[in-house]
C-alpha positions in Angstrom: 53.9 -8.2 27.8 57.4 -6.7 27.3 58.7 -3.2 28.2 57.7 -1.7 24.9 54.1 -3.0 25.4 54.1 -1.6 28.9 55.1 1.8 27.6 52.1 1.8 25.4 49.9 1.5 28.5 51.4 4.0 30.9 53.4 7.2 30.5 56.4 6.1 32.7 59.8 6.0 31.2 63.4 5.3 32.3 64.8 6.0 34.8 61.3 5.9 36.5 59.8 2.8 34.9 59.8 0.0 37.5 58.4 -2.8 35.4 60.4 -4.9 32.9 57.6 -7.4 31.9 54.1 -8.4 32.7 53.8 -12.2 33.2 50.0 -12.4 34.0 47.1 -10.1 33.4 43.3 -10.4 33.5 40.5 -7.9 34.0 41.2 -7.7 37.8 44.7 -8.9 38.4 48.3 -8.3 37.1 51.7 -9.8 37.9 54.9 -8.1 36.7 58.6 -8.3 37.3 61.6 -6.0 37.5 65.3 -6.9 37.8 67.0 -4.4 40.1 70.4 -4.2 38.5 73.2 -3.2 40.9 74.0 -0.4 38.5 70.7 1.4 39.1 71.5 5.0 40.3 69.1 4.6 43.3 71.6 2.2 44.9 74.4 4.8 44.8 72.6 7.0 47.3 70.3 4.6 49.2 72.6 3.7 51.0 76.2 3.9 49.6 77.6 1.3 52.0 74.5 -0.9 52.3 72.3 -0.5 49.2 68.6 -1.1 49.7 65.7 -0.6 47.3 63.5 2.1 48.8 60.1 1.2 50.1 58.5 4.1 48.3 59.8 2.7 45.0 58.2 -0.7 45.9 55.0 1.2 46.2 55.6 3.0 42.9 56.2 -0.4 41.2 52.7 -1.4 42.5 51.2 1.8 41.2 52.6 1.3 37.8 51.4 -2.3 37.7 48.0 -1.0 38.7 48.1 1.6 36.0 48.8 -1.1 33.3 45.8 -3.0 34.7 43.6 0.1 34.6 44.7 0.9 31.0 42.7 -2.2 30.0 39.6 -0.5 31.4 40.2 3.1 30.2 40.4 3.4 26.4 43.9 3.8 25.0 44.4 7.0 23.0 42.5 9.2 25.4 44.2 11.8 27.5 43.3 9.9 30.7 46.1 8.8 33.0 45.8 7.0 36.3 47.0 9.1 39.3 47.3 7.8 42.8 44.9 9.6 45.2 45.2 7.4 48.3 47.7 5.0 49.9 46.6 2.9 53.0 47.9 0.1 55.2 51.4 -0.1 53.9 53.6 -2.8 55.4 57.3 -3.4 54.6 58.5 -6.8 55.6 61.9 -7.4 54.0 64.7 -5.4 52.5 65.4 -5.7 48.8 69.1 -5.7 47.7 70.8 -5.0 44.4 70.6 -7.8 41.8 67.3 -9.2 43.1 64.2 -9.4 40.9 60.9 -8.1 42.4 57.6 -9.6 41.5 54.8 -7.1 41.7 51.1 -7.9 41.8 48.0 -5.7 41.9 44.4 -6.6 42.2 41.5 -4.4 41.4 39.0 -4.8 44.3 36.5 -2.2 43.4 35.7 0.5 40.8 33.5 3.5 41.5 33.1 5.7 38.5 36.7 6.8 37.6 38.2 5.7 41.0 40.0 2.3 41.0 40.6 0.6 44.4 43.5 -1.8 44.4 45.6 -4.1 46.7 49.3 -4.5 45.9 52.1 -6.8 46.9 55.8 -6.9 46.2 57.9 -10.1 46.7 61.3 -11.5 46.1 61.8 -15.3 45.7 58.2 -15.8 47.0 58.8 -13.8 50.2 56.6 -10.7 50.6 58.6 -7.4 50.9 55.6 -5.0 50.9 51.8 -5.0 51.0 49.7 -1.9 50.3 46.2 -0.7 49.4 45.8 2.3 47.0 43.3 4.2 44.9 43.9 5.6 41.5 41.7 8.0 39.6 41.6 8.4 35.9 42.5 12.1 35.3 43.1 14.2 32.2 46.8 14.4 31.5 46.4 18.2 31.1 44.6 18.6 34.4 47.7 20.0 36.3 48.3 22.8 33.9 
């Protein structure tokens, strides 16, 4: 699945789209990748003399992968979007530097009504950089108005 196909599944767009491609997907599991180009604005301020990809954006990449996975379960064309409602057991294990490619995976562990329970992992070159558990709920896109 390429970037354009990902955009058909989730509402995220540049500069806040953290997936370039989906390399594997099933009903309960997804694997995606993102090249973190040194020119990304996030590296200008985090940190100027020692650029590191923020942990919170590693989590966001997992959320987005989870949202693509959930889009297969929630009919496309509805006003439903997945919104993160819980984040648990986050562990950061390794810094990510400019020019590296992250591999993001998410696994659906349980679904209760419109709540989706997932486990996520981010890695670089086979080494885990972050692990997390999170819950998304399918919510009307106009619910915040």
